[in-house]
C-alpha positions as CSV (number, residue, x, y, z in Angstrom):
1,M,108.2,97.9,136.0
2,L,106.8,99.2,139.3
3,K,104.3,101.3,137.5
4,L,103.0,98.4,135.4
5,K,102.6,96.1,138.4
6,Y,100.8,98.8,140.3
7,I,98.4,99.5,137.4
8,S,97.8,95.8,136.8
9,F,96.9,95.2,140.5
10,L,94.6,98.2,140.6
11,L,92.8,97.3,137.4
12,L,92.3,93.7,138.6
13,A,90.9,95.0,141.9
14,L,88.5,97.4,140.1
15,L,87.4,94.6,137.7
16,F,86.8,92.3,140.6
17,V,84.5,94.8,142.3
18,S,82.7,95.6,139.0
19,C,81.8,91.9,138.7
20,E,80.1,91.7,142.1
21,R,76.3,91.6,142.5
22,E,74.8,95.0,142.5
23,I,73.7,96.2,145.9
24,N,71.7,99.2,147.1
25,T,70.6,99.9,143.5
26,V,67.7,102.2,142.8
27,D,65.3,102.2,139.9
28,Y,64.5,105.9,139.2
29,G,62.6,105.3,136.0
30,N,63.6,105.8,132.3
31,N,62.9,109.5,132.1
32,I,65.0,110.6,134.9
33,P,68.7,111.3,134.3
34,P,71.2,109.3,136.4
35,A,72.9,110.8,139.4
36,V,76.2,112.6,138.8
37,P,79.2,110.3,139.2
38,T,80.9,110.9,142.5
39,G,84.4,110.2,143.9
40,V,86.1,111.0,140.6
41,K,89.9,111.0,141.1
42,I,93.2,110.6,139.3
43,V,94.6,107.4,140.5
44,Y,97.8,107.5,138.5
45,A,99.5,110.1,136.2
46,V,103.0,109.2,134.9
47,D,104.9,108.3,131.8
48,G,102.2,109.5,129.4
49,E,99.5,107.5,131.1
50,I,96.6,108.5,133.3
51,L,94.2,106.3,135.3
52,I,90.9,107.8,136.4
53,A,88.4,106.1,138.8
54,W,85.0,107.0,140.3
55,N,82.2,105.5,142.3
56,K,79.7,103.2,140.7
57,N,76.2,104.6,140.2
58,V,73.4,102.9,142.0
59,E,70.7,103.1,139.3
60,L,69.5,99.9,137.8
61,N,69.4,101.2,134.2
62,I,72.9,102.6,133.9
63,D,74.2,102.1,130.4
64,G,77.8,103.4,131.1
65,Y,79.8,106.5,131.6
66,L,80.9,109.2,129.1
67,I,84.5,110.6,129.4
68,Y,85.1,114.2,128.5
69,R,88.6,115.6,128.3
70,S,90.2,119.1,127.9
71,I,93.9,119.8,127.3
72,N,95.7,122.5,129.3
73,D,92.5,124.4,130.2
74,T,89.1,123.8,131.8
75,N,87.0,125.4,129.1
76,N,87.3,123.2,126.0
77,F,86.0,119.7,127.0
78,S,85.3,117.3,124.2
79,F,83.8,113.8,124.2
80,L,86.5,111.2,124.4
81,T,84.9,107.8,124.8
82,K,82.3,105.7,126.5
83,T,83.0,103.0,129.1
84,Y,80.9,100.4,130.9
85,K,83.3,100.2,133.8
86,Y,83.9,102.8,136.5
87,F,87.5,103.5,135.7
88,F,89.3,104.8,132.5
89,Y,92.9,104.4,131.3
90,D,94.2,107.1,129.0
91,D,97.5,106.6,127.3
92,S,99.9,107.8,124.6
93,L,99.8,111.3,126.3
94,S,102.4,114.1,126.4
95,Y,104.6,114.3,129.5
96,D,104.4,118.1,129.7
97,T,100.6,118.5,129.2
98,T,97.9,118.8,131.8
99,Y,94.8,116.8,131.0
100,Y,91.4,117.6,132.6
101,Y,88.6,115.1,132.8
102,R,84.9,115.1,133.8
103,I,82.5,112.2,133.8
104,T,78.8,111.7,133.2
105,A,76.6,108.7,133.6
106,I,74.0,107.7,130.9
107,N,71.1,105.3,131.2
108,R,69.5,102.9,128.7
109,S,67.0,105.6,127.6
110,G,69.8,107.9,126.6
111,N,69.4,110.3,129.5
112,E,72.7,111.8,130.6
113,S,73.6,113.1,134.0
114,M,75.1,116.4,134.8
115,T,78.9,116.4,134.7
116,S,81.1,115.4,137.6
117,E,83.7,117.5,139.3
118,I,86.8,118.2,137.2
119,V,90.0,116.3,137.9
120,A,93.4,116.9,136.3
121,G,96.6,115.0,135.8
122,K,100.0,115.7,134.2
123,P,101.7,112.4,133.2
124,I,105.3,113.3,133.7
125,N,108.1,111.0,132.5
126,K,109.3,109.2,135.6
127,Y,110.1,105.5,135.1
128,P,112.2,103.8,132.4
129,P,110.7,101.1,130.3
130,G,110.8,97.5,131.5
131,K,113.2,94.8,130.3
132,I,112.7,92.8,127.1
133,S,112.6,89.2,128.1
134,D,111.8,87.3,124.9
135,L,114.4,88.5,122.4
136,S,115.2,85.9,119.7
137,V,117.7,85.9,116.7
138,N,117.8,83.8,113.5
139,G,120.9,83.7,111.3
140,R,119.8,83.8,107.7
141,N,121.5,83.1,104.3
142,W,118.4,83.4,102.1
143,E,118.6,83.9,98.3
144,S,122.2,85.3,98.6
145,E,121.2,87.8,101.3
146,V,123.1,87.3,104.6
147,F,121.8,88.8,107.8
148,F,120.6,88.2,111.4
149,Y,116.9,88.7,112.1
150,L,116.0,89.8,115.6
151,T,112.4,89.7,116.9
152,W,110.8,90.4,120.3
153,T,107.4,91.3,121.9
154,P,107.0,95.0,122.2
155,R,106.9,96.6,125.6
156,P,103.3,97.4,126.8
157,E,104.2,101.0,127.9
158,S,102.4,103.5,125.7
159,D,105.3,105.9,125.7
160,I,107.9,103.6,124.1
161,T,109.6,105.3,121.2
162,G,111.9,102.4,120.1
163,Y,114.6,99.9,120.8
164,M,118.4,100.2,120.9
165,I,120.3,97.2,119.4
166,Y,123.6,95.9,120.7
167,K,126.0,93.3,119.2
168,N,129.3,91.6,120.1
169,S,131.3,88.5,119.1
170,S,131.8,87.5,122.7
171,P,129.2,86.3,125.2
172,G,128.4,88.2,128.4
173,F,129.1,91.6,126.7
174,L,128.0,94.9,128.1
175,A,125.3,96.7,126.1
176,D,126.8,100.2,125.9
177,A,128.1,102.7,123.3
178,N,130.9,100.4,122.2
179,T,128.5,97.6,121.2
180,Y,125.6,99.7,119.9
181,I,124.7,99.0,116.3
182,G,121.3,100.6,115.6
183,F,117.8,101.8,116.6
184,T,114.4,100.8,115.4
185,S,110.8,101.8,116.3
186,D,109.6,98.4,115.0
187,F,109.5,95.1,116.8
188,S,112.2,93.4,114.7
189,F,115.6,94.3,113.4
190,K,117.7,93.2,110.4
191,D,121.5,93.2,110.9
192,T,123.5,92.9,107.7
193,N,126.8,94.4,109.0
194,S,130.2,92.6,109.3
195,I,128.9,89.0,109.2
196,E,131.2,86.0,108.8
197,F,129.9,82.5,108.1
198,Y,129.9,80.1,111.1
199,K,130.9,82.8,113.5
200,E,128.7,83.2,116.6
201,Y,127.3,86.7,117.2
202,Y,125.6,87.8,120.4
203,Y,122.8,90.4,120.7
204,K,120.9,92.4,123.4
205,I,118.4,95.2,123.1
206,K,117.0,98.0,125.4
207,A,113.7,99.8,125.2
208,V,113.7,103.6,125.1
209,D,110.7,106.0,126.0
210,K,109.9,109.3,124.5
211,G,111.6,111.1,127.3
212,G,114.9,109.3,126.6
213,L,114.8,107.0,129.6
214,V,116.4,103.6,128.8
215,G,115.3,100.3,130.2
216,D,117.5,97.4,131.3
217,E,119.3,95.3,128.8
218,S,117.5,92.3,127.5
219,N,118.5,88.6,127.8
220,E,121.4,87.7,125.5
221,V,120.8,85.7,122.4
222,S,123.1,84.4,119.7
223,D,123.3,82.5,116.4
224,K,125.5,81.8,113.4
225,V,124.9,82.1,109.6
226,F,125.6,79.1,107.5
227,E,126.7,78.8,104.0
228,T,124.3,77.0,101.7
229,A,124.5,73.3,100.9
230,E,125.1,72.5,97.3
231,A,123.3,70.1,94.9
232,V,125.6,67.4,93.5
233,F,122.8,65.3,91.9
234,P,120.7,66.1,90.1
235,I,122.3,69.3,89.0
236,D,120.4,72.3,87.8
237,N,118.3,71.7,84.6
238,A,119.3,68.0,84.5
239,V,117.3,65.4,82.6
240,V,117.8,62.1,84.4
241,N,116.5,58.6,84.8
242,Y,114.5,57.7,87.9
243,F,116.8,57.7,90.9
244,N,116.7,56.7,94.5
245,Y,119.1,59.2,96.1
246,F,119.7,62.9,96.0
247,K,123.4,63.8,96.5
248,I,124.3,67.0,98.4
249,K,127.5,68.6,99.6
250,T,127.2,69.4,103.3
251,I,128.2,72.7,104.9
252,N,131.1,73.4,107.2
253,S,129.1,72.6,110.4
254,A,126.9,69.9,111.9
255,S,123.4,70.8,111.0
256,T,119.8,69.7,110.5
257,Y,119.0,69.5,106.7
258,R,115.7,69.6,104.9
259,V,115.4,68.6,101.2
260,I,112.2,69.6,99.5
261,I,110.7,69.1,96.0
262,Q,108.2,71.5,94.6
263,T,106.0,71.4,91.5
264,N,106.7,75.0,90.6
265,E,109.2,77.7,91.4
266,F,107.2,79.3,94.2
267,F,105.2,76.7,96.1
268,G,103.5,73.3,95.6
269,E,105.7,71.2,97.9
270,K,105.4,67.6,96.8
271,W,107.9,65.8,99.0
272,N,110.4,66.6,101.8
273,T,112.8,64.8,104.2
274,E,114.6,66.2,107.2
275,F,117.7,64.8,108.9
276,F,120.7,65.7,111.0
277,S,124.2,65.3,109.7
278,S,127.6,65.9,111.3
279,S,129.4,65.5,108.0
280,I,131.6,68.5,107.2
281,N,132.1,69.6,103.6
282,D,131.3,66.1,102.4
283,T,129.1,64.6,99.7
284,I,126.2,62.5,101.2
285,S,123.3,60.6,99.7
286,V,119.7,61.4,100.7
287,L,117.1,58.7,100.2
288,F,114.4,59.8,97.8
289,T,111.0,58.2,98.7
290,A,108.4,60.2,96.7
291,S,105.6,58.0,95.7
292,Y,105.4,59.1,92.1
293,I,107.2,61.5,89.9
294,Q,105.8,62.2,86.4
295,P,108.2,61.9,83.4
296,Y,108.8,64.9,81.2
297,T,107.6,67.3,84.0
298,D,109.8,70.0,85.6
299,Y,110.3,69.7,89.3
300,Y,112.2,72.0,91.6
301,W,114.3,71.1,94.6
302,R,116.4,72.9,97.2
303,I,118.3,72.3,100.4
304,I,117.6,74.1,103.7
305,T,119.8,74.1,106.9
306,Y,118.8,74.9,110.4
307,S,121.0,76.0,113.3
308,K,120.8,74.1,116.6
309,G,117.5,74.4,118.4
310,S,115.9,76.7,115.8
311,N,112.7,76.0,113.8
312,N,113.5,78.8,111.3
313,P,115.7,78.1,108.3
314,N,119.3,79.3,108.5
315,S,120.6,78.8,104.9
316,V,118.4,78.3,101.9
317,S,120.1,77.0,98.7
318,K,119.2,78.2,95.2
319,L,116.4,76.4,93.5
320,Y,117.4,73.5,91.2
321,R,115.3,72.2,88.4
322,F,115.3,68.6,87.1
323,R,113.2,66.4,84.8
324,I,112.7,62.6,84.7
325,K,113.0,60.9,81.4
326,L,111.7,57.4,80.5
């Protein structure tokens, strides 16, 4: 975390200076190469990242700087990139490799300066990754698949190799070897192991870098997985008269419900209603207010539940089909 704060401060300072009005600039003409960049230095070299900076050229017609890099020797430089700033951030590097850099300036006529002095850095593994602060979890019972889905924003460090996942059935648990359940290099994780309906499960994660350094445990999040609500009326494949109420059997928990009608099996939502019910394992009526339903046409409906405070569906019932008769 110290590393990232330091880099952010330095980059902001360099950007601020780069936006100032040019002073003491000189117009040497279009046919004369720019002066060699001076003051080239390694500002930072750690955890697979190197920051280089140099003095801004004074010529009016400067069109940027070309970065050349050589790996583990000073004899095999190759062009790396062009920048319009007077610093360069190189990342995703190897800890045990020495990187050599030299800089040239180029003007708008394409004339390139002689190369700067060579600088070198070895980005050793020093600091562990920062803490994940936005972990979230969603319990899901979707199409007969029961799981918890974890998501988070990836850490900005370029040497992150993945994330360690921890789980417990009690709050305030310690993220250690006893609660470790898996590893992922992605920014999400799907837990399908040992899940009971209506039971609260708690999760934490830690970021890990390529050198094996582990960051602090994340904030703790939790959720439950609900059973699916059941259709009481109309039942699947029913042919019925026009009706004013759906009837559903509620789950074994207070929940927000959403009933939807679709015009086909995959999309085409025609009507929906959302409500909260504290009824437990009970049959309730849901007012049906669609403006018009065509007779002799197949419609599809399902029931979705949401756990407290979540905008993501928890349980999703099977799809039921019905048809209205005259």
